[in-house]
C-alpha positions in Angstrom: 71.4 128.2 -75.2 71.0 128.2 -71.6 67.4 126.8 -71.0 67.8 124.2 -73.7 71.1 122.9 -71.7 69.4 123.1 -68.7 66.1 121.1 -70.1 68.8 118.7 -71.4 69.9 118.2 -67.8 68.9 115.0 -66.1 70.3 113.9 -62.8 71.5 110.3 -63.8 73.6 107.4 -62.1 76.2 107.8 -64.9 76.6 111.6 -63.6 76.5 111.0 -60.1 79.7 108.1 -61.0 81.4 110.5 -63.0 80.9 113.6 -60.2 82.2 110.3 -57.5 85.5 109.7 -59.4 85.9 113.3 -60.0 85.7 113.8 -55.8 88.0 111.2 -55.2 90.5 112.4 -57.6 90.6 115.9 -56.3 90.9 114.6 -52.4 93.7 112.6 -53.2 95.6 115.1 -55.1 94.9 118.0 -52.1 96.1 115.1 -49.7 99.3 114.4 -51.8 100.2 118.3 -52.1 99.4 119.0 -48.2 95.8 120.9 -48.6 94.0 118.6 -47.1 93.7 115.2 -44.9 92.1 112.5 -47.8 90.1 110.7 -45.4 88.3 113.8 -43.9 86.4 113.9 -47.5 86.6 110.0 -48.2 84.5 108.9 -45.1 81.3 110.8 -46.5 81.7 108.4 -49.8 78.9 106.5 -48.8 76.7 109.6 -49.1 77.5 109.3 -53.3 75.3 105.7 -53.1 72.4 107.3 -51.0 72.6 109.9 -54.3 72.7 107.1 -57.1 69.9 104.8 -55.2 67.4 108.6 -55.2 68.5 109.3 -59.2 67.9 105.4 -60.1 64.4 105.9 -57.9 63.0 109.3 -59.6 65.1 108.4 -63.0 63.0 105.1 -63.7 59.5 104.5 -64.5 59.4 101.0 -63.8 59.0 99.1 -60.4 62.1 96.8 -61.4 64.4 100.4 -61.3 62.6 102.0 -58.4 62.9 98.9 -56.3 66.8 98.9 -57.2 67.1 102.4 -56.5 65.3 101.9 -53.0 68.1 99.1 -52.1 70.3 101.7 -53.0 69.2 104.2 -51.0 69.0 101.7 -48.2 72.5 100.4 -48.1 74.2 104.0 -48.5 72.1 105.3 -45.8 73.5 102.3 -43.3 76.7 102.9 -44.8 76.7 106.5 -43.8 75.6 106.1 -40.4 78.4 104.5 -39.7 81.0 106.2 -41.2 79.9 109.6 -40.4 78.2 108.8 -37.8 79.6 106.1 -35.4 75.9 104.9 -35.5 76.5 100.8 -36.7 73.6 99.3 -38.4 72.9 95.8 -38.5 70.6 96.3 -41.7 69.2 92.6 -41.5 67.5 93.7 -38.0 65.5 96.2 -40.3 64.7 93.3 -42.5 60.9 92.8 -41.2 60.1 96.3 -43.2 60.5 94.6 -46.7 57.0 92.9 -45.3 55.9 96.4 -44.5 57.0 97.4 -48.7 55.5 94.0 -49.8 51.9 95.5 -48.4 52.4 98.7 -49.1 52.5 97.6 -52.9 49.7 95.2 -52.5 47.6 98.3 -50.8 48.6 100.3 -54.1 47.1 98.0 -56.6 43.9 97.5 -54.2 43.2 101.8 -53.8 43.7 101.4 -58.0 47.7 102.5 -58.1 50.0 102.0 -61.0 49.3 98.8 -62.4 49.2 97.6 -65.9 46.7 95.5 -67.8 45.5 91.7 -65.7 48.9 91.8 -63.8 49.2 90.7 -60.5 50.9 90.1 -57.2 51.3 86.1 -56.0 52.8 84.8 -52.7 53.8 81.7 -51.4 53.2 78.4 -53.5 55.8 76.3 -55.2 58.2 78.8 -57.2 58.5 75.4 -59.6 54.6 75.0 -60.1 53.8 77.8 -62.3 50.1 79.5 -62.2 49.0 79.1 -65.8 46.5 82.0 -67.0 44.6 81.7 -70.3 46.2 83.7 -73.4 45.7 87.2 -72.8 45.4 89.8 -74.9 46.9 92.8 -72.7 48.9 94.9 -74.4 50.6 95.8 -70.5 50.9 93.5 -68.0 52.6 93.7 -64.9 53.7 90.6 -62.5 54.8 90.4 -59.4 56.0 86.9 -57.2 57.4 86.1 -54.4 58.0 82.5 -53.4 55.8 81.6 -55.9 55.3 81.2 -60.0 53.1 82.3 -62.4 53.1 81.6 -66.5 51.4 84.1 -69.0 50.9 83.7 -72.4 50.0 86.8 -74.2 48.5 86.7 -77.2 47.6 90.5 -77.8 48.2 92.1 -81.8 49.4 95.7 -80.1 51.5 94.6 -77.0 53.4 97.2 -75.7 55.5 96.8 -72.2 55.6 94.5 -69.7 56.4 94.7 -65.8 58.6 91.5 -64.1 59.5 91.3 -60.0 60.7 88.4 -58.9 61.8 87.9 -55.6 62.5 84.0 -54.3 60.3 82.8 -56.9 59.7 82.3 -61.0 58.1 84.3 -63.1 57.3 82.8 -67.2 56.0 85.0 -70.0 55.7 83.5 -73.7 54.8 85.9 -76.9 55.1 83.7 -79.2 51.1 84.3 -80.1 51.6 88.4 -79.4 53.1 91.3 -81.9 53.5 94.7 -81.4 51.4 98.1 -82.9 54.5 100.3 -83.5 57.3 97.3 -83.6 58.8 97.3 -80.2 58.1 97.0 -77.0 59.4 97.3 -73.5 59.5 94.6 -70.7 61.2 95.9 -67.3 62.6 93.1 -64.8 63.9 92.8 -61.4 64.9 89.0 -60.2 66.0 89.0 -56.5 67.0 85.3 -55.8 64.6 84.2 -58.6 64.1 83.9 -62.1 62.7 85.7 -65.2 61.8 83.6 -68.3 60.3 85.4 -71.8 60.1 83.2 -74.9 59.5 85.3 -78.1 58.2 84.6 -81.8 61.6 83.4 -83.6 61.0 86.7 -86.0 62.0 88.8 -82.7 64.6 90.8 -82.2 65.7 91.4 -78.7 67.6 94.0 -77.4 69.0 92.5 -74.0 70.5 95.4 -71.7 69.7 93.2 -67.9 72.4 94.9 -65.9 73.2 91.2 -63.7 74.7 91.8 -60.2 76.0 88.7 -59.2 73.7 86.8 -61.6 73.3 86.1 -65.4 71.2 87.5 -68.3 70.9 85.2 -71.2 69.7 86.2 -74.4 68.8 82.8 -76.4 66.6 84.7 -79.1 66.7 83.9 -82.9 65.7 87.1 -84.3 67.8 89.1 -86.4 68.6 93.3 -86.8 66.0 93.2 -89.7 63.1 91.8 -87.9 60.0 93.6 -88.0 59.3 93.5 -84.3 61.9 94.7 -81.6 61.8 93.7 -77.8 63.7 95.6 -75.5 64.4 94.2 -72.1 65.8 95.9 -69.1 66.1 96.0 -65.3 68.7 93.8 -63.4 69.1 90.0 -62.1 70.7 90.4 -58.1 71.8 86.6 -57.5 69.3 85.6 -59.4 68.5 84.7 -63.4 67.3 86.6 -66.6 66.7 84.2 -70.3 65.3 84.9 -72.9 64.9 82.6 -75.8 62.3 81.9 -79.0 
């Protein structure tokens, strides 16, 4: 029984959030009854953000979730330096590290890193004029657009998954000529000041699991629960938008 419980235990963001609430409540209780000053503990609260980001980073198998986890870690670390160590961190002074991160991403792809399908990385260009690519038979795709636009049409009869990241750019994916081998496919999305548009066949059911943060995620598809094919769209829209349509 103990082995079964340990194997099913996972450090999830939900678990950390619940732990944060419990610690907050216990600190306030201890303060009210005079055992301690709640401020002695509460000033460490940014460490919970770091833990939340680490959990998201290692829990996620998609680039969108890993990027979001990294951003949360960065935010938590800067707040911890200020709250605990009284070191004022001006996070905007470190923005060039984003360029370093994008360079590492390109290097990872160049050395045969975690790419799928005929995915690509595109920088620059006009986000309003996507690069059009002939219909692809790839079962898996990966696209990264920054200050640019990418347009993909998928005609694979065994489409399984996609990974789409748009930062100040746009990605359009057309799945109307595609089908799934097992009846289910997954697309991980991450939009930061950008937009992602996914077009699905009319007989596909869509499960929208996107978390918008000062952004939006709209599902305008027409598929029903009885549809033969199901598409799961998950990820984050931070000051950006995700649109799913038929």
